[in-house]
C-alpha positions as CSV (number, residue, x, y, z in Angstrom):
1,X,-19.7,-23.3,41.6
2,X,-18.9,-25.9,39.9
3,X,-16.9,-26.6,36.5
4,X,-18.2,-28.6,33.7
5,X,-15.5,-30.8,32.2
6,X,-15.9,-29.4,29.2
7,X,-15.1,-26.0,30.3
8,X,-11.9,-25.6,28.1
9,X,-13.5,-26.4,25.5
10,X,-16.6,-24.8,25.4
11,X,-14.3,-21.8,26.3
12,X,-11.7,-22.4,22.8
13,X,-14.6,-22.3,21.0
14,X,-16.7,-19.5,22.0
15,X,-13.4,-17.2,21.7
16,X,-13.3,-18.7,18.0
17,X,-16.5,-17.7,17.1
18,X,-15.9,-13.9,18.8
19,X,-12.3,-14.2,16.8
20,X,-13.5,-15.4,13.7
21,X,-16.9,-12.5,13.7
22,X,-14.5,-10.1,15.0
23,X,-12.3,-11.6,11.4
24,X,-15.2,-11.2,9.2
25,X,-16.2,-7.9,10.6
26,X,-13.7,-5.7,11.5
27,X,-9.9,-7.5,9.5
28,X,-10.8,-8.9,6.2
29,X,-12.9,-5.7,5.2
30,X,-9.9,-3.0,6.8
31,X,-7.1,-5.0,5.5
32,X,-8.3,-5.4,1.9
33,X,-9.9,-1.8,1.9
34,X,-6.2,-0.6,3.2
35,X,-4.9,-2.2,0.5
36,X,-7.5,-1.0,-2.4
37,X,-7.2,2.5,-1.1
38,X,-2.8,1.2,-1.7
39,X,-4.3,0.7,-5.6
40,X,-6.2,3.4,-6.2
41,X,-3.7,5.8,-5.3
42,X,-1.3,3.7,-7.1
43,X,-3.3,4.0,-10.2
44,X,-3.8,7.2,-10.0
45,X,-0.2,8.3,-9.7
46,X,0.7,6.5,-12.7
47,X,-2.9,6.5,-14.6
48,X,-3.1,3.2,-14.5
49,X,-7.7,1.6,-14.4
50,X,-6.8,-0.7,-11.1
51,X,-11.0,-0.9,-11.2
52,X,-11.1,-4.5,-12.6
53,X,-8.2,-5.5,-10.2
54,X,-10.1,-3.6,-7.1
55,X,-13.3,-5.7,-7.8
56,X,-11.8,-8.8,-8.2
57,X,-10.8,-8.8,-4.9
58,X,-12.1,-11.1,-2.3
59,X,-11.5,-12.0,0.8
60,X,-12.3,-15.7,2.7
61,X,-13.1,-15.7,6.2
62,X,-12.7,-19.6,7.7
63,X,-12.1,-22.0,10.2
64,X,-9.9,-24.8,10.5
65,X,-8.2,-26.6,13.1
66,X,-8.7,-24.8,16.2
67,X,-7.6,-21.4,14.1
68,X,-9.4,-19.0,12.2
69,X,-7.6,-18.0,8.6
70,X,-8.3,-14.7,6.7
71,X,-7.5,-14.9,3.0
72,X,-7.0,-11.7,0.5
73,X,-7.0,-12.7,-3.5
74,X,-6.8,-10.6,-6.7
75,X,-6.7,-12.1,-10.3
76,X,-3.1,-13.0,-11.6
77,X,-3.1,-9.4,-13.1
78,X,-2.7,-7.9,-9.9
79,X,0.8,-9.3,-9.4
80,X,2.6,-7.3,-12.0
81,X,1.0,-4.1,-10.8
82,X,2.8,-5.3,-7.1
83,X,5.9,-6.1,-8.3
84,X,6.0,-4.2,-11.2
85,X,7.5,-4.9,-14.4
86,X,10.4,-3.9,-17.1
87,X,10.1,-2.8,-19.9
88,X,9.2,-6.0,-22.7
89,X,7.8,-6.7,-25.7
90,X,4.8,-8.7,-26.2
91,X,4.8,-10.8,-29.5
92,X,1.9,-12.1,-31.1
93,X,1.6,-15.7,-30.6
94,X,-0.7,-18.5,-32.0
95,X,-2.1,-15.8,-34.6
96,X,0.2,-13.1,-37.0
97,X,-0.8,-10.1,-34.9
98,X,-2.0,-8.8,-31.6
99,X,-5.1,-6.9,-31.6
100,X,-6.1,-4.6,-29.1
101,X,-8.0,-1.1,-28.1
102,X,-5.5,1.3,-27.8
103,X,-7.0,4.8,-25.8
104,X,-4.6,7.4,-26.8
105,X,-2.8,6.5,-29.8
106,X,0.1,8.5,-31.8
107,X,-1.3,10.2,-34.3
108,X,-0.2,7.5,-36.5
109,X,-2.0,5.3,-35.4
110,X,-5.0,7.5,-35.5
111,X,-4.5,7.8,-39.0
112,X,-3.6,4.2,-40.2
113,X,-6.2,2.6,-37.9
114,X,-9.8,2.7,-37.6
115,X,-12.0,4.3,-33.9
116,X,-12.8,1.7,-32.3
117,X,-15.1,2.6,-28.9
118,X,-12.9,4.4,-26.7
119,X,-9.8,4.7,-29.0
120,X,-8.5,2.8,-32.2
121,X,-8.5,-0.5,-33.4
122,X,-5.3,-2.2,-33.8
123,X,-3.6,-4.5,-35.3
124,X,0.2,-4.9,-34.5
125,X,2.6,-8.3,-34.7
126,X,4.1,-6.9,-31.8
127,X,4.1,-3.9,-29.2
128,X,6.8,-2.6,-26.6
129,X,5.1,-1.2,-23.3
130,X,7.2,0.5,-21.0
131,X,7.1,-1.0,-17.9
132,X,5.5,-1.1,-14.4
133,X,6.5,0.4,-11.2
134,X,6.5,-1.5,-8.5
135,X,3.1,-1.1,-6.4
136,X,3.5,-2.7,-2.9
137,X,0.2,-2.7,-2.3
138,X,0.1,-6.6,-1.0
139,X,3.7,-6.5,0.5
140,X,2.3,-3.2,2.4
141,X,-1.2,-4.5,3.4
142,X,0.5,-7.8,5.0
143,X,2.5,-4.9,7.3
144,X,-0.2,-3.1,8.0
145,X,-2.2,-6.7,9.3
146,X,1.0,-7.2,11.5
147,X,1.2,-3.2,12.4
148,X,-2.2,-3.0,13.3
149,X,-3.7,-6.4,14.4
150,X,-0.6,-7.6,16.9
151,X,-0.9,-7.7,20.5
């Protein structure tokens, strides 16, 4: 049997094809699902709606210079859930007041403001939200990748 002179390149391409397909079919969706499960459990524990972040999650698989890259991403607010935040004050910028729907406000808000949609439309010069505990869903998902696909 005689091997073609470029058999190594053909073999490398075939291997990369296989890795790329496995990344698209198995690795990317499995890791994203794992991350979303962690985030969903965090949301349930702390009574946060994380559905928007989960829905906006993306994966990309691309082949570049002899390797396959898998990228996961979420919109910017996800980092606040990942790292957590401290108690803080939010002040109106470029406006006199902040306006938002407060879904479960205290009684004074219910008496002072009008009901709108699922809550009460408030107009406040500042708010003092409590901080978010860290979820670590991104870091824990990266550790999951290392454990699951390490060989």
